[in-house]
Each structure stands twice: as structure tokens, then as C-alpha cells.
C-alpha positions as CSV (number, residue, x, y, z in Angstrom):
1,M,0.1,-0.1,0.2
2,A,1.6,2.8,-1.5
3,D,1.2,6.6,-0.3
4,H,-0.7,8.4,-2.9
5,D,1.9,11.6,-3.6
6,S,5.2,8.8,-3.1
7,G,6.3,8.6,-6.9
8,S,7.6,12.7,-7.3
9,K,9.3,12.1,-4.3
10,K,13.6,11.4,-4.2
11,P,14.4,8.3,-3.2
12,A,15.9,9.9,0.2
13,T,13.2,11.8,0.7
14,Q,10.8,8.6,0.8
15,V,12.8,6.5,3.1
16,V,12.7,9.8,5.7
17,T,8.6,9.7,4.9
18,G,7.4,6.8,3.8
19,G,4.6,4.7,5.5
20,R,4.4,7.4,8.5
21,R,0.2,8.0,7.4
22,K,-1.4,10.6,10.2
23,N,-3.6,7.5,11.5
24,W,-0.4,5.2,11.9
25,T,1.7,7.9,13.4
26,G,-1.1,10.2,15.8
27,A,0.8,13.1,17.2
28,V,4.4,10.9,17.4
29,V,7.2,10.7,14.4
30,N,7.4,7.2,14.6
31,P,4.6,4.5,14.4
32,P,4.0,3.1,17.9
33,V,5.0,-0.6,18.5
34,W,1.5,-2.0,18.5
35,R,2.0,-5.5,20.3
36,G,-0.9,-7.9,20.1
37,S,-2.3,-11.2,18.7
38,T,-5.9,-10.2,19.2
39,H,-7.6,-7.7,18.0
40,L,-10.7,-7.0,18.9
41,Y,-14.1,-6.2,17.6
42,D,-17.0,-3.8,18.7
43,D,-19.7,-6.9,17.6
44,V,-20.3,-10.0,15.6
45,A,-21.3,-7.4,12.4
46,H,-18.3,-6.2,12.8
47,L,-16.2,-9.3,13.3
48,R,-18.1,-11.0,10.3
49,E,-17.5,-7.6,8.0
50,G,-13.5,-7.9,8.4
51,L,-13.6,-11.4,7.2
52,K,-14.1,-9.2,3.7
53,S,-11.1,-7.9,3.4
54,N,-7.4,-8.8,3.3
55,D,-5.3,-5.6,3.7
56,D,-2.6,-4.1,5.2
57,G,-4.6,-1.7,7.6
58,R,-7.1,-2.7,8.4
59,F,-7.4,-5.4,12.2
60,F,-7.8,-8.7,12.1
61,Y,-5.3,-10.4,14.0
62,G,-2.4,-9.7,15.0
63,R,-1.0,-12.6,12.3
64,R,-1.7,-9.9,9.3
65,G,0.2,-6.6,11.6
66,S,-0.7,-4.2,12.7
67,P,0.5,0.5,12.2
68,T,4.0,-1.2,13.2
69,Q,4.6,-3.9,10.7
70,W,1.6,-1.7,7.9
71,S,3.8,0.9,7.7
72,L,7.1,-0.2,7.4
73,A,5.9,-2.2,4.6
74,A,3.7,0.5,2.9
75,A,7.4,2.5,3.1
76,L,9.1,-0.9,1.5
77,T,7.0,-0.7,-0.8
78,E,6.7,3.0,-1.7
79,M,10.8,2.5,-2.9
80,E,9.4,0.7,-5.9
81,P,7.7,2.3,-8.1
82,G,4.5,0.0,-9.9
83,A,4.7,-2.0,-6.5
84,A,1.5,-3.3,-5.6
85,G,2.7,-4.8,-1.5
86,T,5.2,-6.1,0.1
87,M,4.9,-8.7,2.9
88,L,7.6,-9.4,5.9
89,Y,9.0,-12.0,6.5
90,P,11.0,-13.4,9.4
91,S,14.8,-13.6,7.5
92,G,15.8,-13.2,4.2
93,V,15.6,-16.4,4.0
94,A,12.4,-16.8,4.1
95,A,11.4,-14.2,2.6
96,I,13.2,-15.7,-0.5
97,S,11.5,-19.8,0.2
98,C,7.9,-18.2,0.5
99,S,8.0,-16.3,-2.5
100,L,9.9,-19.7,-4.7
101,L,6.5,-21.5,-2.4
102,A,4.3,-19.1,-3.6
103,V,4.9,-19.3,-8.0
104,L,5.9,-23.0,-8.0
105,K,4.1,-26.0,-8.2
106,P,5.6,-30.0,-8.5
107,G,7.2,-31.0,-12.2
108,D,7.8,-27.3,-12.7
109,E,11.6,-26.1,-13.1
110,I,13.5,-22.9,-11.3
111,L,16.6,-21.2,-12.7
112,L,19.4,-20.3,-11.0
113,T,22.4,-17.9,-11.2
114,D,25.4,-20.1,-10.4
115,S,26.1,-17.4,-8.2
116,S,23.3,-17.8,-5.8
117,Y,23.4,-17.4,-1.7
118,D,24.2,-20.9,-0.3
119,P,20.7,-21.0,1.0
120,S,18.7,-20.7,-1.8
121,R,20.8,-23.0,-3.4
122,S,20.2,-25.7,-0.4
123,F,17.0,-25.0,-1.1
124,A,16.4,-25.5,-4.4
125,D,18.6,-28.1,-4.0
126,A,17.0,-30.2,-1.2
127,F,13.6,-28.5,-0.4
128,L,12.3,-28.0,-3.3
129,K,13.7,-31.5,-5.0
130,R,11.5,-33.4,-2.9
131,M,8.9,-31.3,-3.8
132,G,9.8,-32.6,-7.6
133,I,10.6,-29.4,-8.5
134,T,14.0,-29.4,-10.4
135,A,16.8,-26.1,-10.1
136,R,19.3,-25.8,-13.1
137,Y,22.1,-23.6,-12.6
138,Y,23.3,-20.6,-15.1
139,D,26.1,-18.5,-15.7
140,P,25.3,-15.1,-14.2
141,L,26.7,-13.4,-17.3
142,I,24.0,-15.3,-19.4
143,G,21.9,-11.9,-20.2
144,A,19.6,-12.5,-23.3
145,E,21.0,-16.0,-24.4
146,I,19.0,-17.8,-20.7
147,A,16.5,-18.3,-23.0
148,D,18.4,-20.8,-25.1
149,L,18.0,-23.1,-22.0
150,F,14.7,-22.5,-21.1
151,S,12.2,-26.3,-21.4
152,P,8.3,-26.5,-21.4
153,A,8.5,-26.9,-17.9
154,T,10.5,-23.7,-17.3
155,R,8.7,-21.5,-14.5
156,A,11.0,-19.7,-12.5
157,I,14.4,-17.3,-12.3
158,L,16.2,-16.6,-9.3
159,M,18.5,-14.1,-10.3
160,E,21.0,-12.8,-7.7
161,S,22.7,-9.2,-9.3
162,P,25.7,-8.8,-8.3
163,G,26.6,-12.2,-6.2
164,S,27.4,-11.6,-2.6
165,L,30.5,-14.0,-2.6
166,T,31.8,-13.5,-6.9
167,F,30.2,-10.0,-7.2
168,E,28.8,-10.3,-11.3
169,V,26.3,-8.0,-12.4
170,Q,24.0,-9.7,-14.2
171,D,22.2,-7.9,-17.2
172,V,19.1,-8.1,-15.4
173,P,16.6,-6.4,-17.8
174,A,17.2,-8.5,-21.1
175,I,17.3,-11.7,-18.5
176,C,13.8,-10.5,-17.1
177,E,12.2,-9.6,-21.4
178,A,13.4,-13.1,-22.2
179,A,11.9,-14.4,-19.5
180,S,8.3,-12.5,-19.7
181,A,8.2,-13.1,-23.4
182,A,8.2,-17.1,-22.5
183,G,5.7,-16.6,-20.0
184,I,7.9,-17.3,-16.9
185,V,8.5,-15.4,-13.7
186,T,11.5,-13.5,-12.5
187,L,13.0,-13.0,-9.1
188,L,15.8,-11.1,-7.5
189,D,18.0,-10.9,-4.5
190,N,18.3,-7.0,-4.4
191,T,19.8,-7.4,-1.5
192,W,22.8,-5.7,-2.4
193,A,21.8,-2.8,-3.7
194,T,18.2,-2.5,-1.9
195,S,15.8,-0.9,-4.5
196,H,17.5,2.3,-3.0
197,F,20.7,2.0,-5.2
198,F,18.4,-0.8,-8.0
199,P,14.6,-0.4,-8.1
200,A,14.1,-4.3,-9.8
201,L,10.6,-3.6,-10.5
202,E,11.2,-0.7,-13.0
203,K,13.3,-3.2,-14.4
204,G,11.2,-5.9,-15.7
205,V,12.0,-8.0,-12.2
206,D,8.1,-9.5,-11.4
207,I,9.1,-10.3,-7.3
208,A,12.2,-7.8,-5.7
209,I,14.0,-9.9,-2.5
210,T,15.3,-8.6,0.1
211,A,17.0,-9.4,3.4
212,A,16.1,-6.9,5.5
213,T,18.7,-8.0,7.8
214,K,21.3,-6.0,6.3
215,Y,20.9,-2.5,5.1
216,I,17.4,-2.2,5.7
217,V,18.1,-2.5,9.5
218,G,21.7,-1.8,9.2
219,H,22.1,-2.2,12.6
220,S,22.9,-5.8,13.3
221,D,20.3,-6.3,15.5
222,V,17.3,-8.3,13.7
223,M,17.2,-10.9,11.2
224,M,13.6,-9.7,8.8
225,G,12.6,-10.5,5.3
226,A,11.1,-7.8,2.1
227,V,9.5,-9.1,-0.8
228,T,8.1,-7.0,-2.9
229,T,5.8,-7.3,-6.3
230,H,3.7,-6.2,-8.6
231,G,0.0,-6.8,-8.8
232,K,0.5,-10.0,-10.6
233,Y,1.6,-11.7,-8.3
234,W,0.3,-9.9,-5.3
235,T,-2.3,-11.8,-4.2
236,R,-0.3,-15.2,-4.6
237,L,2.6,-13.8,-2.6
238,R,-0.1,-12.6,0.4
239,R,-2.0,-15.8,0.7
240,T,1.3,-18.4,0.4
241,A,3.0,-16.1,3.6
242,Q,-0.1,-16.1,5.3
243,Q,-0.8,-20.1,4.7
244,L,2.9,-20.3,5.8
245,G,2.2,-18.0,9.3
246,Q,4.7,-15.8,7.9
247,V,4.7,-12.4,10.5
248,V,7.8,-10.3,11.9
249,S,7.3,-9.3,14.9
250,P,6.0,-5.6,15.7
251,D,9.3,-4.3,18.3
252,D,11.6,-5.6,15.1
253,A,9.3,-3.9,12.2
254,Y,9.9,-0.9,14.5
255,L,13.8,-1.5,14.4
256,A,13.8,-2.1,10.9
257,A,12.0,1.0,10.0
258,R,14.0,3.6,12.5
259,G,16.7,1.7,10.4
260,L,15.0,2.9,7.3
261,R,15.2,6.7,7.6
262,T,18.9,6.6,7.4
263,L,19.7,4.3,4.4
264,D,20.3,6.9,2.2
265,V,23.4,8.2,4.0
266,R,24.3,5.3,5.5
267,L,24.4,3.7,1.9
268,R,26.4,6.5,0.6
269,Q,28.7,6.6,3.5
270,H,29.4,2.4,2.9
271,E,29.6,3.0,-1.0
272,A,32.4,5.8,-0.3
273,S,34.5,4.1,2.0
274,A,34.5,0.5,-0.4
275,L,35.6,2.1,-2.9
276,K,38.5,3.9,-1.0
277,M,39.3,0.7,0.8
278,A,38.8,-1.4,-2.9
279,H,41.3,1.2,-4.9
280,W,43.4,0.9,-1.6
281,L,43.7,-3.0,-2.0
282,K,43.8,-2.9,-5.8
283,E,47.8,-1.5,-5.3
284,R,48.6,-3.8,-2.7
285,P,51.3,-6.6,-4.2
286,E,49.2,-9.3,-1.8
287,V,46.1,-8.6,-3.9
288,G,44.9,-10.2,-7.7
289,L,41.6,-9.2,-8.6
290,V,39.1,-7.3,-6.3
291,L,35.2,-8.2,-6.8
292,H,33.7,-4.7,-6.9
293,P,30.9,-3.7,-9.3
294,A,31.8,-0.4,-9.5
295,L,35.9,-1.2,-10.8
296,P,36.1,-1.8,-14.4
297,D,37.5,-5.2,-14.2
298,C,34.8,-6.3,-12.0
299,P,32.4,-9.8,-14.2
300,G,29.4,-6.7,-15.6
301,H,30.9,-3.7,-14.4
302,D,29.5,-2.2,-17.5
303,I,26.1,-3.5,-17.0
304,W,26.4,-2.0,-13.1
305,K,27.0,1.0,-14.2
306,R,24.5,1.3,-16.3
307,D,21.6,0.3,-14.1
308,F,22.6,1.1,-10.8
309,K,22.6,3.9,-9.0
310,G,24.7,2.9,-6.7
311,A,27.4,0.8,-4.6
312,S,26.7,-0.3,-1.6
313,G,29.4,-2.0,0.8
314,L,30.4,-5.3,0.1
315,F,32.7,-6.9,-2.0
316,S,35.8,-9.6,-1.8
317,F,39.7,-9.3,-3.1
318,E,41.9,-12.6,-4.3
319,L,44.9,-13.1,-1.6
320,A,47.7,-13.7,-4.8
321,D,49.8,-15.6,-3.7
322,G,48.1,-17.2,-0.3
323,D,46.2,-19.9,0.8
324,D,43.7,-20.9,3.4
325,Q,46.2,-20.9,6.4
326,T,47.5,-17.5,5.5
327,R,44.4,-15.9,4.5
328,A,43.5,-17.0,7.5
329,A,46.0,-15.4,9.6
330,F,44.9,-11.9,7.3
331,I,42.2,-12.9,8.7
332,D,42.9,-12.4,12.3
333,A,45.6,-10.2,12.7
334,L,42.0,-7.4,11.6
335,E,41.2,-5.8,14.6
336,L,38.7,-3.7,13.3
337,F,37.5,-6.2,11.3
338,G,34.6,-8.7,12.8
339,I,34.9,-12.1,11.8
340,G,30.7,-13.0,11.0
341,Y,28.2,-13.8,8.5
342,S,25.7,-11.9,6.9
343,W,26.5,-7.6,6.4
344,G,24.8,-4.6,6.3
345,G,25.4,-3.1,9.9
346,F,28.0,-0.5,11.3
347,E,30.6,-2.5,12.0
348,S,33.2,-4.1,9.5
349,L,33.5,-7.6,8.8
350,A,35.8,-10.1,7.0
351,L,35.3,-13.6,6.2
352,P,36.6,-16.4,4.2
353,V,34.5,-17.1,1.6
354,D,35.2,-20.5,-1.0
355,P,32.8,-19.8,-4.1
356,K,34.8,-23.1,-6.2
357,K,32.5,-25.4,-4.0
358,H,29.4,-23.7,-4.9
359,R,29.3,-23.7,-8.3
360,T,28.3,-26.4,-10.6
361,A,27.1,-24.4,-14.2
362,T,30.8,-22.6,-14.6
363,Q,34.1,-22.9,-12.7
364,W,35.7,-20.4,-10.5
365,Q,38.7,-19.7,-11.9
366,Q,40.7,-17.8,-9.7
367,K,43.3,-18.9,-8.0
368,G,43.7,-17.6,-4.9
369,P,41.9,-17.8,-1.6
370,L,38.7,-14.8,-1.3
371,V,38.2,-12.8,1.2
372,R,35.5,-10.8,1.4
373,L,35.1,-7.3,3.5
374,N,31.6,-5.8,4.5
375,I,33.0,-1.7,4.5
376,G,30.7,-0.4,8.1
377,L,30.9,3.2,8.7
378,E,34.1,3.3,11.1
379,H,36.5,5.8,9.3
380,P,38.2,4.5,6.1
381,D,41.5,5.4,6.8
382,D,41.3,3.1,10.2
383,L,40.1,0.6,8.6
384,I,43.3,0.9,5.9
385,A,45.5,1.3,8.6
386,D,44.5,-2.5,9.9
387,L,44.0,-3.9,7.1
388,A,48.2,-2.7,6.9
389,K,48.9,-4.1,9.9
390,A,47.2,-7.5,8.8
391,F,49.2,-7.4,6.1
392,E,52.4,-7.3,7.6
393,H,51.2,-10.8,9.6
394,Y,50.6,-11.7,6.2
395,H,53.9,-11.6,5.4
396,S,55.4,-12.8,8.6
397,V,53.2,-16.1,8.2
398,Q,54.6,-16.4,4.8
399,S,58.3,-16.6,5.2
């Protein structure tokens, strides 16, 4: 449910004003936290009237939300031009899984990018397989030629652009055009850019998925997923989520909405700091390829430059002459970078990643081990100094 005038606002304004309707906020700035499983009705007639609609903004039962959740969903919907609505989920994986269950049935086939997030592969290869749904993988740089892979059973394509380990940028508009011509639904894991930097529905995507745990929340303290779609799939998506009992707590929705208000300034800082780090790393003799979509030698850079409004703070780099042991020593020597999964929060993170074991349609060709960095909101000069010290330790382990 988008506000009628949202289309006239700049994205930086939308993240501040989105979903803050007077009937939800009252006299305060933020929608309050409405906690409640039971919504009371005036009488039986009023109760029965509630059965006639299934929309945000109407009290029914706690599982369908309250102004706290509705406000966040409305704000995320406003960020995607042409969207009919947004569903919230208790994690990014839940958002991906429920979206696929909404559009697939036994006997169908799904195509997934070979750079897919590992839990997406696991869900497709295990859970969907048990349902009689076949998963096949494609080269993330395939573009319009993906049409050559379509079979009579192909019903959906799950994209992730850029990939969250190796950062290939896909030609999403070309893939969506080919899929649309064949009547195939397209889904995009848009967590890296969010709709703030890549308005997915505007680029032809049918269903846009975001692990709101990352940049939407921004503070590493809430698990949440969000899925936004247009009218063709909205009812199916909503009913599937409700049938599976998907709901987020009002407290988590409140924290996510609070994070959303600073999304623009945070993403701009993540982008600037990460680019400074990426350029610095490119000059280091210990580093081979730097996989950052905004750098010209990253696969799909030209597509990123054409389609994206910015870059986030997540990228990888190759230790040219390292191995797993020296990579571990390098990461362990870092002080300002935490070691942990996820990303998008205010703190910087470093993680060893091994894409080779997650590939089936393509082969990962780089020789050295990869380190993935989430560049947080610390001063980039301090982060560079931390990396420099870690490289000194890296050399001492090598010698």
C-alpha cells in the first residue's frame, strides 16, 4: 500500500517519509509499537465484516499485523515504482523460500544463477527437489541467452545481482525480457543494492526480495526479509505467506523502520568507504583481483554502470599468493573487522569465502583464496591502517 504522492519524492526523501501516515503515527513521528495477538471487534457484525478484506491497514488478527508492521511494509512498497505491496518475513531466507513456494508447483523447473546465495541453493536442491521441482543453474553473465535454457517446464528464474561472494552483475533487464516473452516469472535477490540503488520492478523484475537484516535494518540486531511485487503476483504472494504463518514482531518492524530512515546516508557512506578501500587494495602487491562492481575489471561492471544508482559496502578480493592458512592468519590479525556472517551493519566484517564449492554450471577460475569485506561506518583511514597491519602479519606467516 503506497501513499499516492510517493512517486514525486526523491529516494532520499521516500526513506524518511514512507509509511508515516497520520492514522498510524498519531501525534508522534514514528509509528508506535503495537503489540497484540488479538484484535477486538465492536460486535459480531463488525467481526464478520473483517472477513471480507485482506489488506494492510485493517485490523483482523495479530498475524496480519498492526500499524507498526503496515508502516514498514508501506514504506518499502513506496521505494519500488509500480509495486502493489510488500510482505515481511522473519528472515531473508524465509523471504526467498516463501517467494519460490508462491510461484512453483510440483513438476516445475526453476533456473538459478550459479552465483546464488548458498541457502538459496540449499532450498532449491533439497526442499524443492522433495516437492518434485527441478533446479538448474546458469552462468550469471548469460544475459538474454538465458532463453536458450528454457524448457517447457521452466516457470521461474531466481537472480542475484551482484552475487554476494563473487559479485558478477547480471543483465537483469535482458533476462527479464526473455522470461516475460516466455511467460516465466522472475525473482531477484536485491539485498546488495536494495531498491534504493536498484529499483528492481522498474527494471522488469516480477518479485524483488531483500534480506532486510542487512542494509534496511543496518544495525546488526534484527533478522527480517521483505518481498515486494506488482499486482500480478501480489495476491498469490500474500496468501502463501499467510498460509505458512509468516509474521514479524512489531518490535522488529519498529527497529527496521528506524533503520530505514537513515538508509540513504548510510548507503552513501558505505559506498564511499568501500570504494576507497577497493582502490587501495588494488595497489597492494599481495592482492590479485578486487571484485567490486564499480571497478572496471569486475565481471558485469558495464551493466552495473548502466543500471545501478550506486554501490554498497560489500565486495571481495583475492590474496594472490595465499592459501587457506595464510588467509586465516590475515583475517585473524584484523582488529576493526569482526569475523562473522551477514553484512550491511555499521561494523566492518571480514570473512573467508570459497565460491568454487558452490558452483555447478560454471567454474571459479581465480587461483588465490578470497576474502569478503563488509565495509562499515568506521573511518576508512582507520580500516586501511588495520588492513595494512594485517598484511604485515600475513607476510610474517608466509616467510
